[in-house]
Each structure stands twice: as structure tokens, then as C-alpha cells.
C-alpha positions in Angstrom: 106.5 72.7 68.8 108.4 75.3 67.2 108.8 77.9 64.8 106.9 76.3 62.4 103.8 76.4 64.0 101.6 73.1 66.3 98.6 71.8 64.3 95.0 71.3 65.9 95.6 68.3 67.7 99.1 69.2 69.2 96.8 72.1 70.8 94.1 70.1 71.8 96.2 67.6 74.1 98.7 70.1 75.5 96.0 72.8 76.3 93.4 70.5 77.4 90.4 72.0 76.2 87.2 71.5 74.3 87.4 71.4 70.5 84.9 74.6 70.8 87.0 76.0 73.6 90.2 76.0 71.9 89.0 76.7 68.7 87.1 79.8 70.6 90.7 80.8 72.2 92.4 80.7 68.2 89.6 82.3 66.8 90.9 85.7 69.5 94.4 85.0 68.9 94.2 85.2 65.4 91.7 88.3 65.4 94.5 89.8 68.0 97.2 89.8 65.3 98.9 87.3 68.2 98.4 83.4 65.5 97.7 83.2 62.2 96.7 79.6 60.9 98.1 78.5 57.8 96.5 74.9 55.6 99.7 72.6 54.8 98.8 68.9 53.3 95.7 69.9 54.3 95.6 70.5 58.0 95.3 73.7 60.0 98.8 74.7 61.5 98.9 77.5 64.1 101.7 79.9 63.8 102.8 82.7 66.3 103.0 85.9 64.5 106.7 88.0 65.4 103.4 90.2 67.4 102.4 87.3 69.6 106.7 86.8 69.5 106.5 90.2 71.2 103.1 89.3 73.6 104.9 86.6 74.9 108.3 88.4 75.9 107.1 91.3 76.8 104.8 89.8 78.9 107.1 87.3 80.1 109.1 90.5 81.4 105.9 91.3 82.8 105.4 88.5 85.1 109.1 89.0 86.2 108.3 92.3 87.9 105.4 91.3 89.6 106.9 88.4 91.1 109.5 90.7 91.9 107.3 92.4 94.4 105.6 89.1 95.1 102.8 89.3 93.0 101.2 86.1 91.4 99.7 86.6 87.8 
């Protein structure tokens, strides 16, 4: 959804999770500082933080190394 964030409805559709499960995952990600919740025009928007972007970059690097050794994550 770009750097502007994504609303809860879009996340529910893309993640194919129930509302309760997604809310639990979002809370854990917020507690870890990987995403933040903002309220824009009455809608909750979830935005990835710089720490979240760094985590994804490092995870991708790790996945590439693991794949080079034939390991599946």
C-alpha cells in the first residue's frame, strides 16, 4: 500500500485473517515498534516504521542466505 500506510479493511483482505487474529498480530507488531497506528479522517491506518523497514530488509537478506544453502523458511 505504499509508505502512506494501509487501513484495517485492506489488511484483513490481504492477510486473510479474522479481525481478532489480525488485531492480535497488529498489537504485537506495534509493541515491537515495527508498525504504528495512526487515525486519519476517522480511519485507523497502519504505517511501517523505520525499524520495521530495517527488520524486513534484514529478513530478506537472511532468507537469501538460507535459500542459497537450500533451506526453506
